[in-house]
C-alpha positions in Angstrom: -34.8 2.9 38.1 -32.5 3.6 40.7 -32.3 2.2 44.3 -30.6 3.8 47.7 -28.8 1.8 50.3 -30.4 -1.2 51.8 -32.9 -1.5 49.1 -33.6 -3.5 46.2 -36.5 -3.6 43.7 -38.0 -6.9 41.8 -39.9 -5.9 38.5 -40.9 -7.4 35.3 -40.7 -5.7 32.0 -42.7 -7.8 29.0 -40.6 -11.1 28.9 -38.0 -10.2 31.5 -37.6 -10.1 34.9 -35.0 -8.2 36.8 -33.8 -7.4 40.4 -31.8 -4.4 40.9 -29.6 -4.4 44.1 -28.7 -1.6 46.5 -27.3 1.7 45.2 -27.8 0.9 41.5 -28.9 2.4 38.6 -30.4 1.1 35.3 -32.0 2.5 32.1 -34.2 0.5 29.6 -35.2 1.2 26.2 -38.0 -0.4 24.2 -41.4 0.0 22.8 -44.9 -1.4 24.1 -43.6 -3.0 27.1 -41.1 -4.9 25.0 -37.3 -4.1 26.5 -34.9 -4.1 23.6 -31.7 -2.9 25.7 -30.7 -1.8 29.0 -27.6 0.0 30.4 -26.5 -0.5 33.9 -24.7 2.8 34.9 -23.7 1.6 38.2 -24.5 -1.5 40.8 -25.8 -4.8 40.4 -28.5 -6.4 38.4 -29.6 -9.9 38.1 -32.2 -10.5 34.9 -33.4 -12.8 32.9 -34.4 -12.6 29.3 -37.3 -14.4 27.1 -36.4 -15.2 23.6 -37.1 -12.5 21.1 -39.3 -13.0 18.0 -37.5 -12.8 14.8 -33.8 -13.9 16.4 -33.4 -10.3 17.4 -30.7 -9.8 20.3 -31.2 -7.8 23.4 -28.2 -5.5 24.4 -26.9 -4.9 27.9 -24.5 -2.2 28.5 -22.2 -1.7 31.5 -19.4 0.7 32.1 -16.9 -1.3 30.2 -18.8 -4.0 28.1 -21.8 -4.5 25.9 -23.3 -7.9 26.0 -25.6 -9.4 23.2 -28.4 -11.9 24.6 -30.9 -14.3 23.7 -33.1 -16.0 25.9 -30.4 -16.0 28.9 -30.1 -15.4 32.6 -27.5 -13.1 33.7 -25.8 -11.3 36.4 -23.8 -8.1 35.9 -22.2 -5.6 38.1 -20.9 -2.1 36.8 -18.2 -0.1 38.4 -16.1 2.8 36.7 -13.2 0.6 35.7 -14.4 -3.2 35.4 -17.6 -4.8 35.1 -18.7 -8.4 36.0 -21.0 -10.9 34.2 -22.0 -14.2 34.9 -23.8 -16.1 32.2 -25.9 -18.1 34.6 -27.3 -20.2 31.6 -27.5 -19.5 28.1 -25.3 -17.8 25.8 -24.0 -14.2 25.4 -21.5 -12.1 23.1 -19.4 -10.0 25.2 -17.3 -7.3 23.7 -15.2 -4.4 25.5 -16.3 -1.1 25.0 -12.6 0.2 25.0 -10.9 -2.6 22.9 -12.8 -3.9 20.0 -10.5 -7.0 20.0 -11.3 -8.1 23.4 -14.4 -10.2 22.6 -15.7 -13.5 23.7 -19.0 -15.7 23.4 -19.8 -17.4 26.4 -22.1 -20.4 26.5 -23.4 -21.7 30.0 -25.5 -24.2 31.7 -25.2 -23.2 35.3 -22.8 -20.4 36.2 -19.9 -22.0 34.0 -17.9 -19.2 32.9 -18.4 -15.5 34.9 -16.1 -12.9 33.4 -14.5 -9.7 34.5 -14.2 -7.2 32.0 -11.7 -4.4 32.6 -11.5 -0.8 31.1 -7.7 -0.7 30.8 -5.2 -3.1 29.8 -3.3 -4.7 27.0 -5.3 -5.2 23.9 -7.2 -8.7 23.4 -7.2 -9.2 27.2 -9.7 -7.3 28.9 -12.0 -10.1 29.5 -10.8 -12.7 32.2 -12.0 -15.3 34.3 -13.8 -14.7 37.4 -15.7 -16.3 40.2 -19.3 -16.8 40.6 -20.5 -14.0 43.4 -23.3 -12.0 44.7 -26.2 -13.8 43.2 -28.2 -17.2 43.9 -30.1 -19.9 42.0 -33.2 -18.9 44.3 -33.1 -15.6 43.0 -33.1 -16.8 39.6 -35.8 -19.4 40.3 -38.0 -16.2 41.9 -37.7 -13.8 38.8 -38.1 -16.7 36.1 -41.4 -17.8 38.0 -42.7 -14.1 37.7 -42.5 -14.5 33.9 -43.8 -18.0 33.8 -40.4 -20.0 33.4 -38.3 -22.3 35.0 -34.5 -21.8 34.6 -33.0 -25.0 33.0 -30.9 -26.0 36.1 -34.1 -26.8 38.1 -33.6 -30.4 38.5 -30.3 -29.6 40.5 -30.9 -29.7 44.3 -28.3 -27.3 46.0 -29.6 -27.9 49.5 -26.6 -30.3 50.9 -27.7 -30.2 54.5 -29.3 -33.6 55.7 -33.0 -33.8 55.4 -35.7 -35.4 58.0 -37.7 -38.6 57.0 -41.2 -37.6 57.5 
């Protein structure tokens, strides 16, 4: 699936739903409408993944990282020299593609631990803290709804302006 400028696509594959942002390219692998892995060659992708039967892990690849997922919301960006991964909720195992000693398990309730994964640098230090950026809870609510689920943070009210008392 590929998008051009000023475009995006929202779609569902089996238990999973995605928003692929502009100027992005992603390739999916799997059988019988069951997504087993994806590779974000370039660009930005927000995804929600349903639990897999038999405890199988879903694999996400970017230019610099491989991420193992189980029932998670994940936003990723892939550029030549760095990737960005925000575990919106759930658990992921992040590993650098260029340095096996740069690995981390991230457990998140609500965008707790975004990470950059660099292509180059000192061994064991290619994964670093990052800010939460370029995606919203509203997008997560939309794509979870497409597959009949609600994200775990649905009790959180992110609207901070005064409300009218009707």
